[in-house]
C-alpha positions in Angstrom: 15.8 -97.0 46.4 11.6 -97.2 47.3 9.9 -97.4 50.5 6.7 -99.0 51.1 3.7 -97.7 52.8 4.1 -95.6 55.5 7.7 -96.0 55.8 9.9 -93.1 55.4 13.7 -93.6 54.5 16.0 -90.4 56.3 19.4 -89.6 56.9 19.8 -88.3 60.5 21.1 -84.9 61.2 23.8 -84.3 63.9 22.7 -80.8 65.4 24.8 -78.8 67.6 22.0 -77.9 70.7 22.4 -74.6 72.7 20.9 -73.8 75.9 19.2 -70.5 76.1 22.0 -69.2 77.8 24.4 -69.7 75.0 25.6 -73.1 76.2 26.6 -76.0 74.1 25.1 -79.1 75.2 27.5 -82.7 74.8 26.8 -85.2 72.4 25.6 -87.4 75.6 23.4 -84.4 76.7 22.0 -84.4 73.0 21.4 -88.2 72.8 19.1 -87.6 76.0 16.4 -85.4 73.8 13.9 -87.7 73.0 13.4 -86.4 69.4 15.8 -86.4 66.5 16.4 -84.3 63.6 16.2 -85.7 59.9 16.1 -85.4 56.0 13.6 -87.1 54.1 15.4 -89.1 51.7 12.3 -91.3 50.0 8.8 -91.2 51.5 6.7 -94.3 51.3 4.1 -95.1 48.7 1.2 -94.3 51.2 3.0 -91.0 52.4 1.3 -87.9 51.4 2.2 -84.8 53.0 6.1 -85.5 53.7 8.1 -84.7 50.5 12.0 -85.6 49.8 14.1 -83.3 51.2 11.8 -82.0 53.8 13.9 -81.5 57.5 12.1 -83.5 60.1 12.1 -84.4 63.7 10.7 -87.7 64.8 10.5 -90.1 67.6 14.0 -91.5 68.1 12.8 -94.8 70.0 11.2 -95.9 67.0 12.6 -97.0 63.4 15.9 -98.7 62.8 18.7 -98.2 60.8 20.1 -99.9 57.7 22.9 -99.8 55.5 21.7 -99.5 51.8 24.3 -99.3 49.0 27.0 -98.4 51.7 25.1 -95.3 53.2 23.3 -95.5 56.6 20.0 -94.8 57.0 16.6 -95.1 59.3 13.5 -96.3 58.6 10.9 -94.6 60.7 6.9 -94.8 60.2 5.2 -91.3 59.3 3.5 -91.3 62.6 6.7 -91.0 64.3 7.6 -87.7 62.5 6.2 -85.1 65.3 7.2 -81.8 63.3 8.2 -81.4 59.5 10.4 -77.6 59.1 
């Protein structure tokens, strides 16, 4: 599997979101957050600053989901990444 250009193939990470007071947010509340977390599976051929295995936050309103080899992946553009952990 190879990503072309500025595309990045990621696996979405489901995370528990805790408020500062220690309350866990429900799945619905977590889905209202603008950014989602993912792990980079394959960076595109023109992506220079993001590597395989990097954990990232990306704008969940961008990109699309595909099933490749019976696995679900999300494809985003490099410009949609807002944080690399």
